[in-house]
N, C-alpha and C positions, 0 to 999 in steps of 0.2 A: 576879682578880676573881670572885666566886662566881657560877654561872650564873645564878640569880635575879636578879640584878642588870640582867638584860636582860628587859625585860618582854616577856610572852607575846605582845603584839599586835606587837611590834618584831621579835620572833624570827620570827613567821609571815610577816611582809611580808619579811625577808631571806631566808627558804626560797624565795618566790615570785621574788625578784630572782635568787636563784643559779641556780635551775632554769632561769629565762627567760635569763640570761646564757649559760648553759652550752649552751642547746639553740641558741641562735643561733650560737654558737661552734662547735657540731657541723656546723650547715649549711654554716658557711663552710669548716670544714675539708675536708668532701666537696669542695667546689668547688676548693680549694687543692690537696689531694692529688692530684685528678684532674688537674689542671693540671701539677703536677709530674711525673706520671707521663709525660707527654708530653715532658718534658725528660730523661727517663731515657736513658742511652747504650746501652741494650739491651733487648731483649723480657723478659727475666727480670725485671729490675729494673721495667720497666713493669707486668708482671703483679703484682709484690709491691705496689706502689703503688695498683693499681686495687683489689685486695682490701682494703687499708686504706680506702680511699675508701668502700667499700661497708660497712665497719664502722661509720664516723661516721654514715651514714644510719641504722643500727640504733640506735645511740646516740642520736640526735635523737629517734626514735621512743619510747623508752623514757622520756625527759625529757618529751615533750609529751604522752605519757598519763598521767604522774604530775599534770601541771598539771592536766589535764582532769578527774582524780580528785578533785583540790582544789577544783574549781569554777572553774578560772582558764583564760580563752583564752589557749593558748599564745601567740598572735600578739601580744597584748597586753602578757605577761610579756615578750618577746622585745624589744618595741619601744623601751624606754630604753637598749637596749644596740646597736642598729642603727649610731647615729652613731660612738661610740668605736671599735667593733671594725672597723668599715669604715674609720675612718681610719687606725687602726694598719696594716692590710694595704694600704690604698692607699698609705701612705708607705714601705711595705717590700716591694716586688715583687721578688723575686728574678730576676735576669737569666740565671742559668743553673742546671744541675743541683746544683752545690756551694753556691751561695748558698740555694737551695731547701733542701739537707740542714741548713746551719747554722741557718736560720730554724726548723726544725722542731726541732732539738736545743736552741737557745738561747731562742728567742722563744716556741715554744709551752710551754716547760717554765718559764717564767716567768709564764705566765698559769695554767698549771697549779698552780703553788705558790701563786698568789693564792687561786684558788678552794678549794684544799686546806685552806688557813688558815682560811677562813670555815666551809667544810662540817664541821671538827672539832668546831665548837661547835653542830650542827643536831642536832635529835634524830632517832632511827631513824623510819621507815624512809628516810627522805630523805637520811640521812648516807650510809647504805650504798649507795643509787643514785648518788649523787655521786661518791662514792670509786671505786666499781665502775666507773664510766664514765671515770674517769681513769685508773684502773689498766688499761682494758681497751686503751687506746691504746698500739699498738706503733710508732707513726710516730717519735717521739722516739729510743726505742731503736736503732731501725734506722739511722735518720739518724746516731746517734753512732757506730756500728759503720762506717757507709760512710764518714763523715769521717775517723775515724782510720786508715783503710787509704788514702784519697785522699792523706791529707796524708804518711803515711809512704812512699807513692809519690812524690810530688812536694811537697818541703818548702815549695818558694815558695808554694803555695797559703795557708800558714799566715798570711802576712802581710796579704794581701788579705781573707781570711775573718775574720781578726781585727778589721779595722777594721769591716768589714759586722756582725760580733757585736756590737760596741760600739753600733754606730747601733741594731740591733735591741732592745738592752736599753734604750737610752734613749727609744725610742718607746712600748716596752712598760710600762715604769715611767710613762712620762707619761700614758697612757691608762688605766692602773690607777688612778692617783691621781684622774683626772677621774671615773671609775666611783665611787670611794670618795667623793668630794666630792659628787657629785649623788645619791647613793643612802644616806641617813642610817640605815636600817635595817642595810645592810651595815657601814657604819662602826661602828655599835654593837656589832656582833658582833667586828669587827677590833680593837677596843679590849681584848677579853679574849680574843684569841687567845692558844692554848698557846705556850710559849716566851718569851712576854713577860715582861719584869722591870719593875718600877718605873721604871727609868731608860731603859728600852728597850722601852716598849708603846706601844699603839696604832697608828695608820697609820703615822707616822714609824718607828717600832721594826720594823714588817712590811717596809717596804721596805728598811730596811738588811739585814734578813735575806734576802730576795729577791735584793740585790745580791751577798750573800756566796756564796749558793748559785749564782748565776750565775758567779762567779769560778772556783768548784770544776768545774762542767762545763765551762769553756772550756779550764782545765787539763788535764782528763782526756781532751780530744780532741786536745791538742797546740796549742792556740791560745793567744796571749798576751793579757794583760788591758791 
């Protein structure tokens, strides 16, 4: 669908939604990564995680500053996403270091894919800011490396973490669908997301693509679908 099929006011509203959603996600990421650091089995890993938590606060500040430049109160922009994001994290609290790693690699990556799908249809400089914030996160990549090593050392972990990962994707897609349903401007952009076809477009098509990417990530670290 051509870009001009999305009205400018709808596109502007989607930008505010996207920046607000990502800003609140960064605040939550700081809290979560700091908590995960306390589950780390040694001080080296704890230090790595703590550094990543600090990066998330820097990302939040960049997004909040951009919202302010646009004349939008960051708190107001984040408000609509507090309930669904808190619900997701409340239902997926990791019980140990390994579940925290799986959540970072599987759960967070689904959220990033969802955000990236909308961001590709946003104009500069907001597109670059959003994609840069997503690319800047080392948490999922680090988690994948640690997961592969842990499963290689103890293959029994794969069964437990596979069940956990399936729960993560179910909760993640459920809350993403809630956001898409509640925020019509985001839904309008998702309807023209790159990679969609006439038979696989819109929000349903996006979620099928998110699920396929999730399957690939599980396989890459030795988990079963």
